[in-house]
C-alpha positions in Angstrom: -0.1 -0.1 -0.3 2.8 2.3 1.0 4.4 1.6 -2.7 1.3 2.3 -4.8 0.4 5.4 -2.6 4.3 7.0 -3.2 3.9 5.9 -7.2 0.4 7.6 -7.4 2.0 10.8 -5.5 5.3 10.4 -8.1 2.7 9.8 -11.3 1.3 13.3 -10.4 4.9 14.7 -10.4 5.8 13.6 -13.2 2.6 14.7 -15.2 3.1 18.3 -13.7 6.6 18.4 -15.0 6.0 17.1 -18.0 2.7 19.3 -18.8 4.6 22.6 -20.2 6.8 20.5 -22.3 4.2 18.8 -23.6 2.0 22.4 -23.9 5.2 24.5 -25.7 3.4 24.8 -28.8 0.4 25.9 -27.3 1.7 28.0 -24.9 4.0 29.4 -27.1 1.2 30.0 -29.6 -1.3 31.6 -26.4 1.0 33.4 -24.6 3.5 34.5 -27.4 6.8 33.1 -25.7 10.3 32.9 -27.4 11.7 29.3 -27.7 14.2 31.2 -25.0 11.0 31.8 -22.6 9.7 28.6 -23.2 12.5 26.7 -21.9 12.9 28.9 -18.9 9.3 28.1 -18.2 9.8 24.1 -18.5 13.0 24.4 -16.1 11.7 27.1 -13.7 9.9 23.7 -12.3 13.4 23.1 -11.4 14.7 26.4 -9.9 13.7 25.4 -5.8 13.4 21.3 -7.0 17.3 21.4 -7.4 18.0 24.0 -4.5 15.8 21.2 -2.1 17.7 18.4 -3.0 20.1 18.4 0.0 17.8 19.8 2.7 15.3 17.0 1.3 17.4 14.5 2.5 18.4 16.3 5.4 15.0 16.4 6.7 14.2 12.5 5.4 16.9 11.8 7.9 16.0 13.8 10.5 12.0 13.9 10.2 11.3 10.8 8.5 10.2 10.8 5.3 6.0 10.5 5.9 5.9 13.9 7.1 8.0 15.7 4.8 6.1 14.2 1.8 2.9 14.9 3.1 3.9 18.4 4.4 5.7 19.6 1.0 2.9 18.0 -1.0 0.7 21.4 0.1 2.8 23.3 -1.8 2.3 21.4 -5.1 -1.6 21.5 -4.7 -0.7 25.1 -4.3 1.1 25.6 -7.4 -1.2 23.1 -9.8 -3.8 24.8 -9.0 -2.2 28.5 -9.7 -1.0 27.0 -13.1 -4.4 26.3 -14.1 -6.1 29.5 -13.5 -2.6 31.2 -15.2 -3.4 34.0 -17.3 -0.3 35.5 -17.7 3.2 33.9 -18.2 4.6 35.2 -14.9 1.8 33.5 -13.0 2.4 30.0 -14.9 6.6 30.1 -13.8 5.5 31.0 -10.0 3.6 27.9 -10.4 6.1 25.8 -11.7 8.8 27.0 -8.5 5.8 25.7 -6.3 5.4 22.3 -8.0 8.7 22.1 -7.8 9.3 23.3 -4.8 6.6 20.7 -3.3 7.5 17.0 -5.1 11.7 18.1 -4.3 11.7 16.3 -1.9 8.9 13.5 -3.1 11.3 11.1 -5.2 14.5 10.6 -2.2 12.0 10.4 0.6 10.1 7.5 -1.5 13.1 5.9 -2.4 14.0 6.4 1.7 10.9 4.5 2.5 11.9 1.6 0.1 14.9 1.2 1.8 12.8 0.9 5.2 10.6 -1.8 3.9 12.1 -4.0 1.2 14.8 -6.3 1.6 18.1 -5.5 -0.2 16.8 -8.2 -3.2 13.9 -6.6 -4.0 14.6 -2.5 -3.9 16.1 -2.3 -7.2 12.8 -3.6 -8.2 10.7 -1.7 -5.9 12.6 1.6 -7.2 12.3 0.4 -10.7 8.4 0.2 -10.2 8.2 3.3 -8.1 10.4 5.0 -10.9 8.4 3.2 -13.9 5.3 6.1 -12.9 7.5 8.7 -14.4 6.9 7.3 -17.6 3.2 6.9 -17.0 2.6 10.9 -15.5 4.6 12.1 -18.9 3.1 9.7 -20.9 -0.2 10.9 -19.5 0.8 14.8 -20.4 2.2 14.4 -23.7 -0.4 12.4 -25.3 -3.1 13.9 -23.0 -3.0 17.5 -23.5 -3.0 17.5 -27.4 -6.4 15.0 -27.1 -7.6 17.8 -24.9 -7.0 20.3 -27.1 -8.7 18.8 -30.0 -11.3 17.1 -28.4 -12.2 19.3 -25.3 -11.5 22.5 -27.1 -8.2 23.4 -24.3 -5.7 21.9 -22.2 -7.4 23.3 -18.5 -9.8 20.7 -18.3 -7.4 17.9 -17.7 -5.2 20.2 -15.7 -7.5 20.3 -13.2 -9.0 16.9 -12.8 -5.1 15.8 -12.0 -4.6 18.3 -9.5 -7.7 17.2 -8.0 -6.1 14.0 -8.1 -2.8 15.2 -5.9 -5.3 16.1 -3.4 -7.3 12.7 -3.0 -3.6 11.3 -2.8 -2.7 14.1 -0.6 -5.5 12.8 1.9 -4.7 9.1 1.5 -0.8 9.6 2.3 -1.5 11.2 5.7 -3.0 7.4 6.5 -1.3 5.1 4.4 2.8 6.3 4.6 4.8 5.1 7.8 8.7 5.6 8.3 9.6 2.4 9.3 7.9 -1.6 9.8 8.4 -0.5 13.7 5.8 2.2 15.4 7.7 4.8 15.4 10.1 6.4 12.5 14.1 5.6 13.3 15.2 10.0 13.3 18.9 10.4 13.1 20.7 12.5 15.3 24.0 14.1 15.4 26.0 17.1 13.5 23.9 17.5 9.9 26.8 20.1 8.5 29.8 16.9 9.5 27.4 14.5 7.9 26.9 16.7 4.6 31.0 16.5 4.7 31.2 13.2 4.9 29.6 12.5 2.4 30.8 15.0 -0.3 34.4 13.5 1.1 33.4 10.1 -0.7 35.1 9.9 -3.7 33.5 6.9 -4.9 29.8 9.2 -5.0 31.4 11.3 -7.7 31.7 9.2 -10.8 27.5 9.0 -9.6 26.9 12.2 -9.4 28.4 13.4 -13.1 27.2 10.5 -14.4 24.0 11.6 -13.5 24.3 15.0 -14.9 25.0 13.8 -17.9 21.7 11.9 -18.1 20.1 14.9 -17.3 21.1 15.9 -20.8 18.7 13.3 -22.3 15.1 14.8 -19.8 16.3 17.6 -21.9 16.1 16.4 -24.8 12.7 15.1 -23.9 11.2 17.7 -23.1 11.9 19.9 -26.5 11.3 16.6 -28.4 7.7 17.7 -29.2 9.0 21.4 -30.4 11.7 19.8 -32.1 9.8 17.8 -34.2 7.2 20.3 -35.2 9.6 23.1 -36.3 12.3 20.3 -37.6 10.6 17.0 -38.8 7.3 18.8 -40.1 4.8 16.6 -37.9 1.5 17.9 -36.3 1.0 18.7 -32.4 -0.9 15.0 -32.4 2.0 13.4 -34.3 4.6 14.9 -32.0 2.7 14.4 -29.0 2.3 10.6 -29.9 6.1 10.2 -30.7 7.1 11.9 -27.4 4.8 9.5 -25.2 6.9 6.8 -27.1 9.5 7.5 -25.4 8.0 8.2 -22.0 5.7 5.0 -22.1 8.5 2.4 -23.2 10.3 3.8 -20.1 7.4 2.7 -17.8 8.4 -1.1 -18.4 12.4 0.0 -18.3 12.5 1.3 -15.3 11.1 -2.2 -13.9 13.2 -4.2 -15.9 16.3 -2.7 -15.3 15.8 -3.2 -11.5 14.9 -6.8 -12.0 17.7 -7.4 -14.3 20.0 -5.6 -11.8 18.5 -7.5 -8.8 19.0 -11.1 -10.8 22.5 -10.5 -11.8 23.3 -8.9 -8.6 25.1 -6.5 -10.2 24.6 -2.6 -10.8 27.4 -1.6 -13.0 26.8 -3.8 -16.2 23.4 -2.9 -16.6 24.1 0.5 -15.9 27.3 0.8 -18.5 24.6 -1.5 -20.9 21.8 0.6 -21.0 24.2 3.8 -21.6 25.8 2.7 -24.4 22.8 1.6 -25.7 20.6 4.6 -25.4 23.9 7.1 -26.7 23.4 5.1 -30.5 19.7 5.3 -30.3 20.0 9.1 -29.7 22.6 8.8 -32.9 20.4 6.9 -34.7 16.9 9.2 -34.0 18.8 12.6 -34.8 20.1 11.1 -37.8 16.5 10.4 -39.2 15.0 12.3 -42.1 12.3 14.6 -42.4 10.6 11.6 -44.8 11.2 8.9 -42.3 7.8 7.3 -41.9 6.4 7.8 -38.5 6.8 4.6 -37.5 10.3 4.4 -37.3 10.3 7.7 -35.0 8.0 5.8 -32.6 10.3 3.1 -32.5 13.3 4.6 -31.8 11.9 7.0 -29.3 10.8 3.9 -27.6 14.2 1.9 -27.5 15.4 5.0 -26.1 13.0 5.8 -23.6 13.2 2.0 -22.7 17.3 2.8 -21.8 17.3 5.9 -20.8 15.5 4.1 -17.5 19.5 3.3 -16.6 19.1 6.5 -13.6 17.2 4.4 -11.9 20.6 2.1 -10.7 22.2 5.0 -9.6 19.5 5.7 -7.0 20.1 1.9 -6.0 23.9 2.5 -6.1 23.9 5.5 -3.2 22.4 3.8 -0.3 24.8 1.0 -1.3 28.1 3.1 -1.0 26.4 4.8 2.1 25.8 3.8 5.4 22.0 3.8 6.6 22.3 7.5 8.6 23.7 9.1 5.7 21.4 7.8 2.6 19.0 10.6 2.7 21.5 13.4 2.5 23.5 11.2 -0.2 20.2 10.7 -2.3 19.6 14.5 -1.8 22.7 15.3 -3.5 22.4 13.0 -6.0 19.3 14.1 -6.9 20.4 18.1 -6.7 23.5 17.5 -9.1 21.2 16.1 -11.6 18.5 18.8 -11.4 20.7 21.7 -11.5 22.4 20.0 -14.9 18.9 20.0 -16.2 17.8 23.7 -14.9 20.7 25.0 -16.2 21.0 23.1 -20.1 16.8 23.8 -20.5 16.5 27.5 -21.0 20.2 27.1 -23.0 19.0 24.7 -25.7 16.0 26.5 -26.9 18.5 30.2 -26.3 20.7 27.9 -28.6 17.6 27.4 -31.0 17.0 31.1 -31.7 20.3 32.6 -31.6 20.9 29.8 -34.4 18.1 28.9 -36.0 17.9 25.5 -36.0 18.4 22.6 -33.6 22.1 21.2 -35.0 23.8 23.2 -32.2 21.8 22.4 -29.3 21.3 17.9 -30.1 25.2 18.3 -30.6 25.5 18.9 -26.7 22.9 16.2 -26.0 24.6 14.0 -28.0 28.2 14.6 -26.8 26.5 13.8 -23.3 25.0 10.7 -23.9 28.8 9.6 -25.1 30.4 11.4 -22.1 28.2 9.5 -19.5 28.7 5.9 -20.8 32.3 6.8 -20.8 31.9 8.1 -16.9 30.1 5.1 -16.3 32.4 2.5 -18.0 35.6 3.7 -16.9 34.9 4.6 -13.0 32.0 3.6 -11.9 32.6 1.0 -8.9 30.1 -1.8 -8.3 28.2 -1.4 -5.1 25.9 -4.5 -4.8 25.5 -4.8 -1.2 28.2 -2.5 -0.5 30.6 -4.8 -2.0 33.4 -2.9 -4.2 34.8 -4.2 -7.6 38.6 -4.5 -6.9 
Protein backbone atom coordinates (compact mmCIF):
# COMPACT_ATOMS: atom_id res chain seq x y z
CA UNK A 1 0.00 0.00 0.00
CA UNK A 2 2.85 2.37 0.77
CA UNK A 3 4.49 1.66 -2.59
CA UNK A 4 1.17 2.15 -4.41
CA UNK A 5 0.48 5.45 -2.66
CA UNK A 6 3.89 6.96 -3.39
CA UNK A 7 3.61 5.72 -6.99
CA UNK A 8 0.44 7.79 -7.43
CA UNK A 9 2.25 10.75 -5.90
CA UNK A 10 5.18 10.29 -8.28
CA UNK A 11 2.78 9.96 -11.22
CA UNK A 12 1.40 13.39 -10.35
CA UNK A 13 4.89 14.86 -10.01
CA UNK A 14 5.83 13.80 -13.50
CA UNK A 15 2.54 14.79 -15.08
CA UNK A 16 2.91 18.32 -13.71
CA UNK A 17 6.64 18.38 -14.53
CA UNK A 18 6.00 17.38 -18.16
CA UNK A 19 2.96 19.63 -18.64
CA UNK A 20 4.86 22.77 -19.81
CA UNK A 21 6.92 20.67 -22.22
CA UNK A 22 3.85 18.92 -23.63
CA UNK A 23 2.09 22.28 -23.86
CA UNK A 24 5.02 24.17 -25.40
CA UNK A 25 3.44 24.60 -28.87
CA UNK A 26 0.16 25.74 -27.26
CA UNK A 27 1.80 28.09 -24.76
CA UNK A 28 4.10 29.63 -27.41
CA UNK A 29 1.00 30.52 -29.43
CA UNK A 30 -1.22 31.48 -26.48
CA UNK A 31 1.33 33.64 -24.64
CA UNK A 32 3.62 34.66 -27.54
CA UNK A 33 6.71 33.03 -26.01
CA UNK A 34 10.16 32.80 -27.61
CA UNK A 35 11.95 29.46 -27.52
CA UNK A 36 14.25 30.82 -24.83
CA UNK A 37 11.30 31.88 -22.65
CA UNK A 38 9.63 28.51 -23.22
CA UNK A 39 12.83 26.83 -22.04
CA UNK A 40 12.82 29.01 -18.93
CA UNK A 41 9.23 27.99 -18.22
CA UNK A 42 10.17 24.32 -18.57
CA UNK A 43 13.15 24.68 -16.25
CA UNK A 44 11.43 26.95 -13.69
CA UNK A 45 10.05 23.79 -12.12
CA UNK A 46 13.59 22.81 -11.24
CA UNK A 47 14.79 26.09 -9.69
CA UNK A 48 13.60 25.42 -6.14
CA UNK A 49 13.55 21.68 -6.80
CA UNK A 50 17.33 21.65 -7.20
CA UNK A 51 17.92 23.84 -4.14
CA UNK A 52 15.81 21.56 -1.93
CA UNK A 53 17.48 18.24 -2.70
CA UNK A 54 20.08 18.32 0.06
CA UNK A 55 17.64 19.83 2.61
CA UNK A 56 15.17 17.14 1.50
CA UNK A 57 17.71 14.46 2.32
CA UNK A 58 18.37 16.08 5.69
CA UNK A 59 14.64 16.15 6.43
CA UNK A 60 14.41 12.49 5.43
CA UNK A 61 17.10 11.55 7.94
CA UNK A 62 15.84 13.82 10.75
CA UNK A 63 12.06 14.25 10.41
CA UNK A 64 11.16 11.08 8.55
CA UNK A 65 9.90 10.56 4.96
CA UNK A 66 6.18 10.56 5.85
CA UNK A 67 6.10 13.99 7.46
CA UNK A 68 8.35 15.46 4.78
CA UNK A 69 6.30 14.17 1.81
CA UNK A 70 2.93 15.20 3.23
CA UNK A 71 4.05 18.68 4.29
CA UNK A 72 5.69 19.61 1.01
CA UNK A 73 2.89 18.24 -1.19
CA UNK A 74 0.79 21.21 -0.03
CA UNK A 75 3.05 23.50 -2.08
CA UNK A 76 2.48 21.36 -5.19
CA UNK A 77 -1.28 21.53 -4.72
CA UNK A 78 -1.14 25.33 -4.52
CA UNK A 79 1.14 25.56 -7.56
CA UNK A 80 -0.98 23.19 -9.63
CA UNK A 81 -4.16 25.20 -9.21
CA UNK A 82 -2.25 28.46 -9.83
CA UNK A 83 -0.99 27.07 -13.17
CA UNK A 84 -4.55 26.00 -14.02
CA UNK A 85 -5.77 29.55 -13.40
CA UNK A 86 -2.72 31.23 -15.01
CA UNK A 87 -3.47 34.08 -17.39
CA UNK A 88 0.10 35.44 -17.72
CA UNK A 89 3.43 33.73 -18.21
CA UNK A 90 4.65 35.15 -14.89
CA UNK A 91 1.88 33.23 -13.09
CA UNK A 92 2.91 30.03 -14.87
CA UNK A 93 6.55 30.46 -13.84
CA UNK A 94 5.62 31.03 -10.18
CA UNK A 95 3.24 28.06 -10.33
CA UNK A 96 5.98 25.82 -11.71
CA UNK A 97 8.35 26.94 -8.97
CA UNK A 98 5.78 26.07 -6.29
CA UNK A 99 5.10 22.69 -7.89
CA UNK A 100 8.83 22.00 -8.04
CA UNK A 101 9.26 23.02 -4.40
CA UNK A 102 6.47 20.68 -3.32
CA UNK A 103 7.75 17.69 -5.23
CA UNK A 104 11.42 18.39 -4.56
CA UNK A 105 11.53 16.04 -1.58
CA UNK A 106 9.28 13.29 -2.95
CA UNK A 107 11.58 10.94 -4.85
CA UNK A 108 14.45 10.73 -2.39
CA UNK A 109 12.03 10.29 0.53
CA UNK A 110 10.13 7.65 -1.44
CA UNK A 111 13.40 5.79 -2.06
CA UNK A 112 14.15 6.06 1.66
CA UNK A 113 10.75 4.50 2.43
CA UNK A 114 11.52 1.65 0.04
CA UNK A 115 14.92 1.07 1.65
CA UNK A 116 13.18 0.91 5.05
CA UNK A 117 10.43 -1.50 3.98
CA UNK A 118 11.98 -3.76 1.29
CA UNK A 119 14.85 -6.27 1.69
CA UNK A 120 18.03 -5.64 -0.38
CA UNK A 121 17.23 -8.36 -2.93
CA UNK A 122 14.03 -6.52 -3.89
CA UNK A 123 14.96 -2.88 -3.44
CA UNK A 124 16.08 -2.13 -7.01
CA UNK A 125 12.90 -3.79 -8.32
CA UNK A 126 10.72 -1.70 -5.99
CA UNK A 127 12.59 1.48 -6.93
CA UNK A 128 12.07 0.50 -10.58
CA UNK A 129 8.32 0.16 -10.05
CA UNK A 130 8.22 3.57 -8.39
CA UNK A 131 10.33 5.09 -11.17
CA UNK A 132 8.11 3.55 -13.86
CA UNK A 133 5.33 5.92 -12.86
CA UNK A 134 7.54 8.71 -14.25
CA UNK A 135 6.75 7.35 -17.69
CA UNK A 136 3.04 7.04 -16.93
CA UNK A 137 2.85 10.65 -15.75
CA UNK A 138 4.83 11.99 -18.69
CA UNK A 139 2.86 9.83 -21.14
CA UNK A 140 -0.41 11.20 -19.78
CA UNK A 141 0.85 14.74 -20.35
CA UNK A 142 2.39 14.22 -23.80
CA UNK A 143 -0.58 12.36 -25.28
CA UNK A 144 -3.31 13.77 -23.03
CA UNK A 145 -2.86 17.47 -23.76
CA UNK A 146 -2.96 17.15 -27.58
CA UNK A 147 -6.11 15.03 -27.24
CA UNK A 148 -7.62 17.43 -24.71
CA UNK A 149 -6.87 20.40 -26.99
CA UNK A 150 -8.46 18.75 -30.01
CA UNK A 151 -11.41 16.99 -28.36
CA UNK A 152 -12.25 19.17 -25.36
CA UNK A 153 -11.25 22.51 -26.86
CA UNK A 154 -8.46 23.28 -24.42
CA UNK A 155 -5.84 21.97 -22.01
CA UNK A 156 -7.13 23.27 -18.67
CA UNK A 157 -9.77 20.60 -18.02
CA UNK A 158 -7.23 17.75 -18.00
CA UNK A 159 -4.90 19.82 -15.84
CA UNK A 160 -7.66 20.49 -13.30
CA UNK A 161 -8.66 16.84 -12.96
CA UNK A 162 -5.06 15.79 -12.33
CA UNK A 163 -4.69 18.48 -9.66
CA UNK A 164 -7.83 17.11 -7.99
CA UNK A 165 -6.24 13.64 -8.03
CA UNK A 166 -3.22 15.10 -6.24
CA UNK A 167 -5.48 16.34 -3.45
CA UNK A 168 -7.01 12.87 -3.07
CA UNK A 169 -3.53 11.32 -2.97
CA UNK A 170 -2.41 13.81 -0.32
CA UNK A 171 -5.25 12.68 1.93
CA UNK A 172 -4.43 9.01 1.25
CA UNK A 173 -0.77 9.53 2.13
CA UNK A 174 -1.77 10.89 5.53
CA UNK A 175 -3.38 7.56 6.42
CA UNK A 176 -1.13 5.12 4.55
CA UNK A 177 2.49 6.25 4.81
CA UNK A 178 4.64 5.01 7.67
CA UNK A 179 8.37 5.72 8.03
CA UNK A 180 9.39 2.16 8.91
CA UNK A 181 7.91 -1.21 9.93
CA UNK A 182 8.37 -0.17 13.57
CA UNK A 183 5.72 2.00 15.17
CA UNK A 184 7.95 5.07 15.13
CA UNK A 185 10.45 6.40 12.64
CA UNK A 186 14.12 5.83 13.29
CA UNK A 187 15.18 9.48 13.27
CA UNK A 188 18.88 10.25 13.10
CA UNK A 189 20.78 12.60 15.38
CA UNK A 190 24.15 14.28 15.21
CA UNK A 191 25.71 17.12 13.27
CA UNK A 192 24.01 17.59 9.91
CA UNK A 193 26.89 19.73 8.66
CA UNK A 194 29.52 17.12 9.46
CA UNK A 195 27.37 14.39 7.87
CA UNK A 196 27.06 16.41 4.66
CA UNK A 197 30.81 17.01 4.62
CA UNK A 198 31.43 13.28 5.11
CA UNK A 199 29.15 12.52 2.17
CA UNK A 200 30.87 15.05 -0.09
CA UNK A 201 34.27 13.67 0.87
CA UNK A 202 33.34 10.18 -0.31
CA UNK A 203 35.05 9.99 -3.71
CA UNK A 204 33.02 6.90 -4.68
CA UNK A 205 29.97 9.13 -5.19
CA UNK A 206 31.48 11.44 -7.79
CA UNK A 207 31.23 9.15 -10.85
CA UNK A 208 27.57 8.65 -9.93
CA UNK A 209 27.04 12.40 -9.56
CA UNK A 210 28.77 13.28 -12.84
CA UNK A 211 26.97 10.49 -14.68
CA UNK A 212 23.62 11.66 -13.35
CA UNK A 213 24.27 15.23 -14.52
CA UNK A 214 24.98 13.88 -18.00
CA UNK A 215 21.92 11.61 -17.84
CA UNK A 216 19.89 14.78 -17.23
CA UNK A 217 20.74 15.86 -20.79
CA UNK A 218 18.30 13.18 -21.95
CA UNK A 219 15.50 14.85 -19.97
CA UNK A 220 16.26 18.15 -21.69
CA UNK A 221 15.95 16.52 -25.10
CA UNK A 222 12.73 14.77 -24.08
CA UNK A 223 11.32 18.09 -22.86
CA UNK A 224 12.06 19.78 -26.19
CA UNK A 225 11.17 16.79 -28.37
CA UNK A 226 7.59 17.83 -29.31
CA UNK A 227 8.73 21.28 -30.47
CA UNK A 228 11.76 19.82 -32.26
CA UNK A 229 9.60 17.38 -34.19
CA UNK A 230 7.17 20.12 -35.21
CA UNK A 231 9.85 22.64 -36.22
CA UNK A 232 12.52 20.39 -37.74
CA UNK A 233 10.57 17.38 -38.95
CA UNK A 234 7.21 18.92 -39.89
CA UNK A 235 5.08 16.88 -37.47
CA UNK A 236 1.61 17.91 -36.37
CA UNK A 237 0.99 18.59 -32.67
CA UNK A 238 -0.75 15.22 -32.22
CA UNK A 239 2.00 13.34 -34.12
CA UNK A 240 4.68 15.03 -32.02
CA UNK A 241 2.80 14.16 -28.85
CA UNK A 242 2.44 10.56 -30.00
CA UNK A 243 6.17 10.16 -30.67
CA UNK A 244 7.13 11.86 -27.40
CA UNK A 245 4.73 9.68 -25.45
CA UNK A 246 6.24 6.53 -27.02
CA UNK A 247 9.49 7.23 -25.17
CA UNK A 248 7.84 7.84 -21.83
CA UNK A 249 5.59 4.80 -22.29
CA UNK A 250 8.58 2.54 -23.01
CA UNK A 251 10.27 3.93 -19.92
CA UNK A 252 7.61 2.26 -17.77
CA UNK A 253 8.78 -1.34 -18.37
CA UNK A 254 12.34 -0.03 -18.73
CA UNK A 255 12.45 1.27 -15.16
CA UNK A 256 11.06 -2.00 -13.81
CA UNK A 257 13.15 -4.36 -15.92
CA UNK A 258 16.49 -2.65 -15.29
CA UNK A 259 15.84 -3.07 -11.56
CA UNK A 260 14.85 -6.71 -12.01
CA UNK A 261 17.87 -7.41 -14.22
CA UNK A 262 20.21 -5.74 -11.75
CA UNK A 263 18.78 -7.66 -8.78
CA UNK A 264 18.93 -10.96 -10.65
CA UNK A 265 22.52 -10.38 -11.85
CA UNK A 266 23.51 -9.00 -8.45
CA UNK A 267 25.28 -6.30 -10.39
CA UNK A 268 24.68 -2.58 -10.80
CA UNK A 269 27.52 -1.45 -13.05
CA UNK A 270 27.04 -3.94 -15.91
CA UNK A 271 23.41 -3.05 -16.71
CA UNK A 272 24.18 0.64 -16.09
CA UNK A 273 26.93 0.70 -18.73
CA UNK A 274 24.98 -1.46 -21.19
CA UNK A 275 21.84 0.69 -21.04
CA UNK A 276 23.92 3.88 -21.28
CA UNK A 277 25.75 2.74 -24.40
CA UNK A 278 22.50 1.61 -26.03
CA UNK A 279 20.83 4.95 -25.25
CA UNK A 280 23.67 6.94 -26.82
CA UNK A 281 23.61 4.86 -30.01
CA UNK A 282 19.82 5.17 -30.31
CA UNK A 283 19.98 8.94 -29.76
CA UNK A 284 22.52 9.28 -32.58
CA UNK A 285 20.30 7.14 -34.83
CA UNK A 286 17.21 9.21 -33.98
CA UNK A 287 18.93 12.53 -34.72
CA UNK A 288 20.08 11.21 -38.11
CA UNK A 289 16.53 10.31 -39.26
CA UNK A 290 15.45 12.38 -42.29
CA UNK A 291 12.20 14.33 -42.37
CA UNK A 292 10.62 11.84 -44.78
CA UNK A 293 11.24 8.79 -42.56
CA UNK A 294 8.00 6.95 -41.69
CA UNK A 295 6.27 7.87 -38.45
CA UNK A 296 6.59 4.26 -37.25
CA UNK A 297 10.40 4.53 -37.42
CA UNK A 298 10.35 7.62 -35.21
CA UNK A 299 8.03 5.81 -32.81
CA UNK A 300 10.16 2.67 -32.60
CA UNK A 301 13.48 4.44 -32.06
CA UNK A 302 11.96 6.83 -29.52
CA UNK A 303 10.45 3.91 -27.63
CA UNK A 304 13.77 2.05 -27.58
CA UNK A 305 15.57 5.20 -26.44
CA UNK A 306 13.02 5.76 -23.68
CA UNK A 307 13.49 2.17 -22.55
CA UNK A 308 17.27 2.45 -22.26
CA UNK A 309 17.32 5.85 -20.55
CA UNK A 310 15.72 4.14 -17.54
CA UNK A 311 19.31 3.53 -16.44
CA UNK A 312 19.01 6.41 -13.93
CA UNK A 313 16.98 4.12 -11.65
CA UNK A 314 20.12 2.20 -10.73
CA UNK A 315 21.87 5.33 -9.47
CA UNK A 316 19.27 5.65 -6.73
CA UNK A 317 19.96 2.05 -5.74
CA UNK A 318 23.71 2.57 -5.77
CA UNK A 319 23.91 5.60 -3.47
CA UNK A 320 22.32 3.84 -0.42
CA UNK A 321 24.57 0.85 -1.12
CA UNK A 322 27.62 3.11 -1.12
CA UNK A 323 26.81 5.10 2.03
CA UNK A 324 25.89 3.99 5.57
CA UNK A 325 22.14 4.15 6.38
CA UNK A 326 22.37 7.35 8.43
CA UNK A 327 23.87 9.19 5.45
CA UNK A 328 21.80 7.68 2.66
CA UNK A 329 19.10 10.37 2.70
CA UNK A 330 21.61 13.20 2.36
CA UNK A 331 23.50 11.24 -0.31
CA UNK A 332 20.31 10.82 -2.33
CA UNK A 333 19.64 14.53 -1.91
CA UNK A 334 23.08 15.42 -3.25
CA UNK A 335 22.57 13.07 -6.23
CA UNK A 336 19.18 14.48 -7.17
CA UNK A 337 20.42 18.02 -6.58
CA UNK A 338 23.25 17.90 -9.10
CA UNK A 339 21.13 16.11 -11.70
CA UNK A 340 18.32 18.63 -11.39
CA UNK A 341 20.76 21.53 -11.49
CA UNK A 342 22.18 20.25 -14.77
CA UNK A 343 18.71 20.03 -16.29
CA UNK A 344 17.75 23.46 -14.96
CA UNK A 345 20.74 25.13 -16.57
CA UNK A 346 20.65 23.28 -19.89
CA UNK A 347 16.90 23.49 -20.72
CA UNK A 348 16.87 27.28 -21.35
CA UNK A 349 20.33 27.10 -22.96
CA UNK A 350 18.94 24.55 -25.41
CA UNK A 351 16.13 26.95 -26.37
CA UNK A 352 18.46 29.95 -26.52
CA UNK A 353 20.79 28.08 -28.90
CA UNK A 354 17.81 27.39 -31.15
CA UNK A 355 16.91 31.09 -31.16
CA UNK A 356 20.51 32.12 -31.84
CA UNK A 357 21.30 29.59 -34.57
CA UNK A 358 17.88 29.30 -36.16
CA UNK A 359 18.03 25.51 -35.92
CA UNK A 360 18.46 22.54 -33.61
CA UNK A 361 21.88 21.21 -34.70
CA UNK A 362 24.01 22.97 -32.02
CA UNK A 363 21.58 22.07 -29.22
CA UNK A 364 21.25 18.44 -30.25
CA UNK A 365 25.02 18.11 -30.65
CA UNK A 366 25.41 19.09 -26.99
CA UNK A 367 22.84 16.44 -26.02
CA UNK A 368 24.64 13.75 -28.01
CA UNK A 369 28.05 14.64 -26.56
CA UNK A 370 26.48 14.36 -23.11
CA UNK A 371 25.41 10.78 -23.89
CA UNK A 372 28.90 9.82 -25.03
CA UNK A 373 30.51 11.29 -21.91
CA UNK A 374 27.92 9.63 -19.65
CA UNK A 375 28.73 6.19 -21.06
CA UNK A 376 32.44 6.82 -20.64
CA UNK A 377 32.05 7.90 -17.00
CA UNK A 378 29.95 4.86 -16.10
CA UNK A 379 32.30 2.44 -17.89
CA UNK A 380 35.62 3.84 -16.69
CA UNK A 381 35.04 5.30 -13.24
CA UNK A 382 31.96 3.77 -11.61
CA UNK A 383 32.48 1.01 -9.03
CA UNK A 384 30.22 -1.97 -8.32
CA UNK A 385 28.06 -1.29 -5.25
CA UNK A 386 25.76 -4.29 -4.94
CA UNK A 387 25.38 -5.13 -1.22
CA UNK A 388 28.09 -2.58 -0.46
CA UNK A 389 30.89 -4.68 -1.92
CA UNK A 390 32.99 -2.64 -4.31
CA UNK A 391 34.63 -3.93 -7.44
CA UNK A 392 38.43 -4.19 -7.15
